[in-house]
N, C-alpha and C positions, 0 to 999 in steps of 0.2 A: 103424453108428459113424455120432453128427451130428458134421460142420461145426468143431465147435469142441474136443473130441475128438477129428475126427478130425488136426485143425493141429496141438494139443497133440504128437499122438505122433511127429511130423514132426520138428516143433521139439526134442523130444526125441534125437531119430537122429540130429538137423545138428549139433545140443551135442557128439554122442558120438561125433561121425564131423572134426568138430573136435579133440578131446580125441586122434584118432589122427594129426589134417595135423598139430598142433602136435606129436605127435612125428618125422615128419618136416621134421627143419635141413634149410633149404637153410644157413645162417651162426650161429652161436650160439642166438638165441635168432627168425631170423628162421626161419620156417613155414609149410608150408603149410597153416595157421589160417581164411586168408579163401578159402578155395576152401568148405566147404562152405556158409558162411556165403551167399556167390552165391546158390549155388546156391538157395540156398533161400530169396531174396529172393526171386528171377524162380519158385520153384516158393511159397510163403505168401506174400510181398509186402511192402511195408515195413517195417511195423511189428514181421514178428518176423527178417526176415532183422535188421532192425538192432539188436535185441534178441541177439538168436545170437551177431552176429558182433561183442559188445563181452564180451559170454561167452570167443568163443573169443581175441580176442585176450588177453582177462585167466588164460585158464589154460595159450593159450603162452608170455607171460611168467611165472607162478608154478611151472608148470618148469622156465624155467632161471633163479629165482631172483629173478628180478622186475632182470634190466641196469640196466636206465638206471633206479631206485628210483621208489615206487609213485606219486605221485603223476605222473610223467611219462611212467605205464601210464595210469591216470584217463584222461588227455587223451587217451591214445594210445589208449583203449576207448573213447571219444565219441565223438571222430573216425570208429573206423572202422560207427558207428551213420551218423554227418554218411556219411559214403561210398558203404553197402549204397541209401541213401536217392535220395543224386544217382543213383549209376547204374541206379534201380529207373528212375525219375520223368525220365529221361533216356530212357531206351530204352522209354519209354512214350509219353512226349509227340513221341521220333519217332513211332512208329508210328500214332497217332492222328491225325501230323500227314498219316500218310499214308506217310512214307517209304519206301523199299527194308529188309528189315527184315535186310539182312548191315551199312546205313550204319547202325542206326539203337540196332544189337544192339556193333557195333562205335564211335559212337559217347558210345553205356552204358558203353563200358574202356576207354575217353580219360581221360572223364572221372570215371571209375573212379581211377585210377590219379593222376590231376592230385590229386584229394584225401586221397584214401591218400597220400601222400609229399610231393613239392611244401608243399601247404597243411598234412598234418597235421603239420611238419614246423618249417609257421610258428608255428602252435600247442601245440608240445610246446618248442619254441627257446627259452624262456624262464625253462624250467625247466632243462637244461644249456646255454644258450648256443647263437643262431644257427650256427659253424663248427664246432660237435660235429654240430649239427641239418645240414648240411649238407655232411659229410665222408661221411652215413647216408646220402646218396641211392643212387649207386654201388650197393648193398649192400640199398637198400631197390626198388629202379626193376623187377631184372627177377626179385624176387618176387613185384612184386605183378603184373606181365602175366603172368608165371603162374597167376598164383593165381582171375584174374578169365578169363582166356585159358579153360585147361581148366573154368571154371564155367560158362561160354557152353559151348563142345560140347561137354557134356554132358547139359547142358541140350538143346539141340538133336539127339540122340540115345536121348532119354528118348518113354515114349509120349507119345501126344495125352493126356489126359486128366491126363496130371502138364505138361503145359505151360500155366496159364493165359489165358501172353502166346503172341501170335501168335511160333510155332517162324521160323525160318530155310528157305523152302521146299528142298526135296529138288532133285536133277532125279532123273528113273526113268533105270535103264538096262536099260528093259525090252523085251521084243520085241513088233512094232508088226505 
């Protein structure tokens, strides 16, 4: 199987996992749909991750009946894509500059959460006012943190062949 076909199959798998995650609700329409998108971003790269993130968000919103209106969810889907791009390039840039991998992934998570919650809410605020957007922060913040952290943990537990970005080194506890 060539590389393009492999990536397409993996993308379909991540979209299916996002559908499953969309059904694991944290609160209302807030769910684990982004976890597969973050994982896809690490494994397949920023382009696939951005597409999968947008599709994943729209799936979750559709399953909940687009509770914040279709325009708000379209903006949010775009911002999910932006989140994946920022996440990927923060990690990749940090690793390129030879930063400690724990720090690189940690900064990637912080940037992802910042784009995914406050910045995305600013982008969608014109649709339903800034006070409403701000009121969503307490519900969205823990979900964003859980989605990205679990994705990074899972990525670092995968076999090396699924890790195009260097993983966080594990300490060996074997006998010497």
